[in-house]
N, C-alpha and C positions, 0 to 999 in steps of 0.2 A: 455424243450428241444427245441433247436433252429433248423432251417432248415438244417444247415450244419451237425449237429449231426444226424438228421433223415436220411439225404442222405448217411452219412458214415455207419449208421446202415444197410440201404438197400444194399449198396455196399458190406457189409461183410456177407450178408445172404449166406448160403451154395449154393443155386442154382445160385446166382450171381457170386460167386467165380468159380463154375464149368463152367459156360458159358464163363467167362473171360479166364479160363485156357484151355478150350477145343474148338478147332476150329470146331469140328464136332457138338458139342452141340449148339454153337451159330448158326452155319449154319442151323441146323434142326429147331431151334426156329424161325429163320428169315424166312425160307421156309414155316413153318406153319403159320406165320403171313401174309406172302404174299398170301398164298392159301386162308386163311380166308378172307382177303380183296377182293380177286377175287370173292368168293362166295357172300360176302356182297354186293359189288358194282353190280355184275351181277344180283342178286335178286332184289335189289332196283331199278336198271335201268329198268329191265323188267316190274316191277310193275308200276313205275312212268310213263314210256312211255305209258303203257296201260291206265293209269288214265288220261293222257293228251289227248289221243285220245278218244273221247266220245264213240264211238262204235268200238268194236273190234270183231274179229271172235270167240275168246274164251270168254265164260262168266267169268266175274271177280269173281263170287262166286266159280268157280271151282279152280282157281289157286291163287287168291289174298291171302287167308289165308295161303296157303302153302308157297308162296314167303315171306310173312311176318315172318313166323316161321323160314324159312331158313335164312333170314337176321338177325333175333334175335340170332339164334345159332351162326352164323358166327361172329356177333358182340361180343358175349361172348368169342369165341375162339381168335378173334383179340385182345380183351382187355387183356386176360390172357397172350398171347404171347407178346403183347406190354409191359406189366409189366415186363416180363422176360427180354426183350431186354433193357428196361429202367434201370433195376437193374445193368447192366454191367457198365454203366457210368452215374449214376444219377446226379452227380454234373454238368456234361456237358449238359445233356438234359434239366435240369431245368432252365438253363440260355440261352437256344437256342430259339430265338424268333419264329422260324418256328415250333418247337415242341409245344410251348405254343399256337401258332395260331391253330395248328392241334387239340390240346385238346379242345380249345374253339369251333372250328367248329364242331367237333364230338359231343360236348355237344348240340350245336344247332340242329344238325341232329337228335339226340336222342329225344330232347324236341319236335321237329316237329313231329316225328313219334308217340310219346306218345299222343300228342294233336290230331293228325289225328285219331288214333284208339279209343280215348276216346269219340269223338264226334259222333253225330247222322248221320253225313254225310257219314261216313265209312259204317255204316250198310245200309244206303240207297243205296250207291254205290254197295255194295255186292248184294243187292236185285235186282238191275238193273232195266231197262237197262240204265237209265240216270245216268251220273256222275255229282253230284252237283259242282257248280263253286268253292266252298270253298275247295273241294277235289283236284281240279286241281291246285289251289294255293299251297296247301300242296305238291303236286307232283312236281311242278316247284321248290319250295324251297328245297325240298329233293334233287333233282338233283344238284342244286346249292351247297348245303351244302356238300354232299358226294363227289362230284367231286373236290370241293375246298379242302376238307380234304386230298384227294389223292395228290393234288398239294403241299399242305403244308407238307405232309409226305415226299414227294420226296425232297422238299426244305431243309429238316433237314440236310442232308448230305453235303449241299453246304455252310452252315454257320458255 
């Protein structure tokens, strides 16, 4: 199977046809995608900004794991709703450089988060009170990746 055949298959899936034919279905999927992105970016920014400030008023151990879980759940919802939106015009999206950039940047953001949570620095940061320098680097990269993903996502409609 070549790429064009796969894209045609995706576009013919029942939910893709429904979203294409239903203005309310697409509207709701798009709204859910935007809401998930809001929770994702809000959770990530709150956590990253706290990590970049060595000392904060709230202990990281109290809200760090919560924000990480919220971001993970929001990422899952954003991915599912993103796939729904992609299915409406897969042949256009797969050829859109902004869409491809967004996918690559999101991949970098996910890899950075996994690397952060897998390392000993995250556990040390949660134990507090000091934030290791490596964690600050991850936080700065995280802000860069996720804000860049938002810009790339907005850019999709302009290409």
